[in-house]
C-alpha positions as semicolon CSV with decimal commas, in nm:
position;residue;x (nm);y (nm);z (nm)
1;M;-1,275;3,432;-0,655
2;G;-1,254;3,132;-0,886
3;K;-0,874;3,142;-0,899
4;G;-0,845;3,170;-0,522
5;T;-1,079;2,875;-0,478
6;N;-0,880;2,664;-0,724
7;K;-0,554;2,750;-0,548
8;E;-0,706;2,659;-0,213
9;L;-0,832;2,326;-0,348
10;H;-0,489;2,253;-0,497
11;W;-0,315;2,339;-0,170
12;W;-0,549;2,116;0,030
13;G;-0,502;1,841;-0,227
14;F;-0,125;1,858;-0,179
15;V;-0,156;1,853;0,202
16;L;-0,401;1,561;0,205
17;T;-0,196;1,356;-0,042
18;F;0,130;1,421;0,141
19;A;-0,029;1,333;0,477
20;G;-0,181;1,016;0,332
21;A;0,151;0,901;0,187
22;V;0,334;0,961;0,516
23;L;0,064;0,785;0,720
24;F;0,068;0,487;0,485
25;S;0,445;0,472;0,529
26;T;0,403;0,415;0,904
27;K;0,258;0,069;0,844
28;A;0,586;-0,120;0,811
29;V;0,730;0,049;1,120
30;M;0,420;-0,031;1,328
31;V;0,424;-0,393;1,214
32;K;0,792;-0,429;1,306
33;L;0,727;-0,268;1,646
34;A;0,436;-0,505;1,708
35;Y;0,650;-0,810;1,626
36;R;0,918;-0,684;1,863
37;E;0,703;-0,559;2,150
38;V;0,404;-0,797;2,174
39;H;0,535;-1,108;1,989
40;I;0,236;-1,152;1,760
41;D;0,222;-1,355;1,439
42;A;0,143;-1,215;1,093
43;I;-0,216;-1,335;1,043
44;S;-0,322;-1,233;1,395
45;L;-0,185;-0,882;1,349
46;L;-0,344;-0,857;1,006
47;M;-0,676;-0,972;1,153
48;L;-0,658;-0,698;1,418
49;R;-0,578;-0,436;1,157
50;M;-0,885;-0,522;0,950
51;L;-1,112;-0,584;1,249
52;F;-1,078;-0,221;1,357
53;S;-1,085;-0,093;0,999
54;V;-1,406;-0,266;0,892
55;P;-1,655;-0,037;1,076
56;F;-1,523;0,265;0,884
57;F;-1,552;0,095;0,545
58;V;-1,898;-0,040;0,632
59;A;-2,003;0,318;0,710
60;V;-1,865;0,441;0,377
61;A;-2,036;0,159;0,186
62;W;-2,366;0,232;0,363
63;W;-2,338;0,605;0,297
64;N;-2,268;0,545;-0,072
65;S;-2,565;0,312;-0,100
66;R;-2,796;0,594;0,016
67;Q;-2,672;0,847;-0,239
68;E;-2,921;0,932;-0,511
69;G;-2,804;0,864;-0,862
70;E;-2,565;0,583;-0,764
71;A;-2,599;0,306;-1,021
72;P;-2,650;-0,043;-0,877
73;V;-2,354;-0,280;-0,895
74;S;-2,404;-0,562;-1,143
75;L;-2,333;-0,922;-1,050
76;R;-2,035;-0,925;-1,286
77;N;-1,889;-0,612;-1,127
78;W;-1,942;-0,756;-0,780
79;G;-1,731;-1,051;-0,888
80;W;-1,454;-0,821;-1,006
81;V;-1,467;-0,614;-0,686
82;I;-1,443;-0,925;-0,467
83;A;-1,160;-1,065;-0,678
84;C;-0,970;-0,735;-0,661
85;G;-1,016;-0,715;-0,285
86;L;-0,906;-1,072;-0,221
87;F;-0,615;-1,066;-0,464
88;G;-0,504;-0,715;-0,372
89;Y;-0,560;-0,621;-0,011
90;Y;-0,588;-0,972;0,132
91;A;-0,315;-1,159;-0,056
92;S;-0,069;-0,871;-0,084
93;S;-0,116;-0,770;0,281
94;W;-0,051;-1,125;0,399
95;F;0,267;-1,154;0,189
96;D;0,374;-0,814;0,323
97;F;0,318;-0,896;0,689
98;V;0,497;-1,231;0,653
99;G;0,794;-1,069;0,478
100;L;0,827;-0,801;0,745
101;Q;0,912;-1,072;0,996
102;Y;1,247;-1,119;0,821
103;I;1,363;-0,792;0,661
104;S;1,392;-0,429;0,763
105;A;1,108;-0,180;0,723
106;G;1,322;0,037;0,495
107;L;1,403;-0,247;0,256
108;E;1,038;-0,361;0,259
109;R;0,924;-0,020;0,141
110;L;1,182;-0,010;-0,137
111;I;1,095;-0,356;-0,272
112;L;0,723;-0,285;-0,239
113;F;0,770;0,037;-0,433
114;L;0,833;-0,174;-0,744
115;Y;0,458;-0,213;-0,785
116;P;0,413;0,089;-1,017
117;S;0,659;-0,072;-1,259
118;F;0,478;-0,407;-1,231
119;T;0,148;-0,228;-1,298
120;A;0,300;-0,076;-1,611
121;F;0,413;-0,424;-1,726
122;I;0,069;-0,575;-1,658
123;N;-0,102;-0,296;-1,851
124;Y;0,145;-0,349;-2,135
125;F;0,112;-0,727;-2,167
126;L;-0,259;-0,768;-2,080
127;F;-0,418;-0,442;-2,189
128;R;-0,177;-0,345;-2,469
129;Q;-0,090;-0,007;-2,318
130;K;0,237;0,092;-2,483
131;L;0,546;0,180;-2,282
132;T;0,715;0,499;-2,391
133;R;1,090;0,541;-2,411
134;R;1,074;0,762;-2,101
135;Q;0,888;0,490;-1,911
136;G;1,151;0,238;-2,021
137;W;1,427;0,454;-1,876
138;A;1,219;0,503;-1,561
139;L;1,187;0,126;-1,515
140;L;1,561;0,080;-1,566
141;I;1,642;0,350;-1,308
142;T;1,394;0,201;-1,059
143;Y;1,540;-0,150;-1,080
144;L;1,893;-0,014;-1,064
145;G;1,802;0,169;-0,743
146;I;1,649;-0,145;-0,592
147;G;1,959;-0,344;-0,687
148;I;2,194;-0,093;-0,526
149;A;1,989;-0,068;-0,205
150;Y;1,946;-0,445;-0,186
151;Y;2,318;-0,502;-0,231
152;G;2,379;-0,266;0,061
153;E;2,131;-0,458;0,275
154;L;2,300;-0,786;0,182
155;Q;2,622;-0,660;0,338
156;I;2,436;-0,603;0,666
157;D;2,152;-0,855;0,688
158;Y;2,243;-1,149;0,465
159;G;2,330;-1,372;0,760
160;K;1,990;-1,324;0,923
161;D;1,749;-1,617;0,911
162;G;1,484;-1,580;0,644
163;F;1,632;-1,271;0,476
164;I;1,596;-1,408;0,121
165;F;1,255;-1,559;0,199
166;G;1,131;-1,231;0,347
167;S;1,255;-1,037;0,044
168;F;1,073;-1,282;-0,185
169;M;0,747;-1,240;0,011
170;I;0,761;-0,862;-0,031
171;F;0,842;-0,907;-0,400
172;I;0,528;-1,123;-0,442
173;C;0,334;-0,862;-0,244
174;A;0,439;-0,597;-0,496
175;I;0,324;-0,816;-0,786
176;T;-0,017;-0,896;-0,635
177;Y;-0,076;-0,533;-0,543
178;A;0,017;-0,426;-0,896
179;A;-0,240;-0,673;-1,032
180;Y;-0,495;-0,519;-0,798
181;L;-0,415;-0,169;-0,924
182;A;-0,442;-0,280;-1,287
183;G;-0,782;-0,433;-1,213
184;S;-0,902;-0,139;-1,007
185;G;-0,818;0,093;-1,295
186;R;-1,100;-0,078;-1,488
187;M;-1,350;-0,078;-1,200
188;I;-1,308;0,268;-1,047
189;P;-1,457;0,450;-1,350
190;K;-1,767;0,229;-1,314
191;L;-1,812;0,247;-0,936
192;G;-1,619;0,553;-0,821
193;A;-1,297;0,549;-0,617
194;T;-1,454;0,575;-0,270
195;R;-1,721;0,310;-0,325
196;F;-1,480;0,069;-0,494
197;N;-1,222;0,112;-0,217
198;A;-1,480;0,044;0,055
199;Y;-1,622;-0,265;-0,115
200;A;-1,278;-0,406;-0,200
201;M;-1,159;-0,355;0,158
202;L;-1,466;-0,535;0,292
203;A;-1,403;-0,828;0,055
204;A;-1,039;-0,841;0,166
205;S;-1,143;-0,831;0,531
206;G;-1,369;-1,131;0,475
207;G;-1,077;-1,324;0,327
208;I;-0,850;-1,229;0,616
209;F;-1,106;-1,331;0,880
210;I;-1,164;-1,669;0,713
211;H;-0,785;-1,724;0,690
212;Y;-0,750;-1,642;1,059
213;L;-1,033;-1,876;1,163
214;L;-0,894;-2,162;0,954
215;E;-0,546;-2,117;1,101
216;K;-0,623;-2,017;1,460
217;G;-0,982;-2,123;1,521
218;V;-1,242;-1,949;1,735
219;G;-1,103;-1,824;2,066
220;G;-0,743;-1,871;1,960
221;F;-0,636;-1,512;2,013
222;D;-0,483;-1,361;2,326
223;W;-0,656;-1,021;2,357
224;T;-0,395;-0,828;2,551
225;P;-0,431;-0,447;2,569
226;E;-0,095;-0,400;2,397
227;R;-0,196;-0,613;2,098
228;V;-0,530;-0,438;2,067
229;Q;-0,352;-0,104;2,079
230;F;-0,131;-0,197;1,785
231;G;-0,437;-0,319;1,594
232;I;-0,617;0,011;1,648
233;L;-0,312;0,217;1,550
234;L;-0,261;0,013;1,233
235;A;-0,628;0,045;1,144
236;I;-0,670;0,418;1,205
237;I;-0,328;0,568;1,129
238;A;-0,193;0,331;0,863
239;T;-0,514;0,218;0,688
240;V;-0,834;0,423;0,723
241;L;-0,706;0,782;0,743
242;P;-0,448;0,756;0,462
243;S;-0,691;0,581;0,227
244;F;-0,943;0,863;0,265
245;F;-0,675;1,134;0,256
246;L;-0,531;1,002;-0,070
247;T;-0,876;0,966;-0,228
248;A;-0,965;1,323;-0,130
249;G;-0,625;1,449;-0,246
250;M;-0,656;1,287;-0,588
251;K;-0,995;1,448;-0,640
252;R;-0,834;1,790;-0,593
253;I;-0,501;1,757;-0,775
254;G;-0,541;1,454;-1,004
255;S;-0,385;1,109;-0,999
256;N;-0,060;1,213;-1,172
257;N;0,024;1,475;-0,910
258;A;-0,088;1,242;-0,630
259;A;0,140;0,968;-0,766
260;I;0,440;1,201;-0,765
261;I;0,374;1,334;-0,413
262;S;0,323;0,978;-0,284
263;S;0,681;0,897;-0,382
264;I;0,780;1,039;-0,043
265;G;0,674;0,701;0,101
266;P;1,009;0,514;0,099
267;V;1,197;0,817;0,235
268;S;0,943;0,853;0,516
269;T;0,962;0,483;0,605
270;I;1,343;0,482;0,616
271;A;1,345;0,791;0,839
272;Q;1,085;0,644;1,076
273;A;1,263;0,308;1,087
274;Y;1,585;0,488;1,183
275;I;1,408;0,681;1,462
276;F;1,177;0,415;1,606
277;L;1,347;0,085;1,516
278;D;1,714;0,188;1,524
279;E;1,756;0,052;1,172
280;P;2,088;0,166;1,023
281;V;2,094;0,401;0,725
282;H;2,384;0,340;0,486
283;G;2,510;0,513;0,175
284;L;2,394;0,249;-0,075
285;Q;2,045;0,259;0,074
286;I;2,030;0,637;0,031
287;L;2,156;0,617;-0,327
288;G;1,918;0,336;-0,413
289;T;1,625;0,520;-0,254
290;V;1,697;0,835;-0,456
291;L;1,703;0,633;-0,779
292;V;1,384;0,444;-0,691
293;V;1,192;0,761;-0,602
294;F;1,317;0,929;-0,921
295;G;1,221;0,633;-1,138
296;V;0,878;0,586;-0,980
297;T;0,811;0,959;-1,014
298;M;0,882;0,931;-1,386
299;I;0,642;0,637;-1,414
300;G;0,372;0,816;-1,215
301;W;0,415;1,131;-1,423
302;K;0,348;0,944;-1,745
303;T;0,087;0,691;-1,637
304;G;-0,090;0,833;-1,336
305;V;-0,051;0,507;-1,144
306;K;-0,230;0,543;-0,814
307;K;0,025;0,473;-0,543
308;T;-0,140;0,363;-0,221
309;S;0,040;0,095;-0,007
310;E;-0,171;-0,181;0,125
């Protein structure tokens, strides 16, 4: 009975993690579709995404607050949670949405997938976590893959306005998200993954709403049904569901296995971009993607970096 139960939990953990990774990978495609179909700017689309996500995270935060045995959050920890949320989900999401205005969804996912390597560097320089020889080779393979894929994209998209700027924005997004992951690795053991995720998302939402109000003002948004539809889809399919799926999956199979399974993300994004956005798939992109996924899998295997795209 015990073995059967463990196998069932492991199977469900695999399914939930895989589903979460694929759903997260839809984000870039949805954002590109929204830019093309409803002509919306980055901060407005980001505001819609969080507006329809907030009720779910409020519910999770409220439910956690009612659980017996939950230790209260200290003032110091509240400061760290807010900082992680603002620096991670708010800042990185804004850089990401801005960058997606200029580069393809497939290239965005590949550049963004550098964040496990950045997390490893941050842990090495700030927290003195040593890098093994295997991790060093993994980092080299990952950057080689990005270089090959990026060179292929240069042959196609270099003449497009903002291509270098958009690439740089996604690169900064990867760095800020890596910093968030490094910080969250210190807070999750104190608060729990679900509670920390809910609180950090609420802090990020506050930052996004303030940014929107400062830039657009009250009443500055055109609430068309098409725009609202994209906001709801981004919130439910690309934000809320995958975050809970990945959390539940990690509880069943562990962060190392979840990290490896989540490496399907770039492949899923490239396939969806080809189907829904008519983005071309070229040989260098395929080769680079294989190397990136292989390198990130090696990093995840050794460090257990939690891979969840903002």
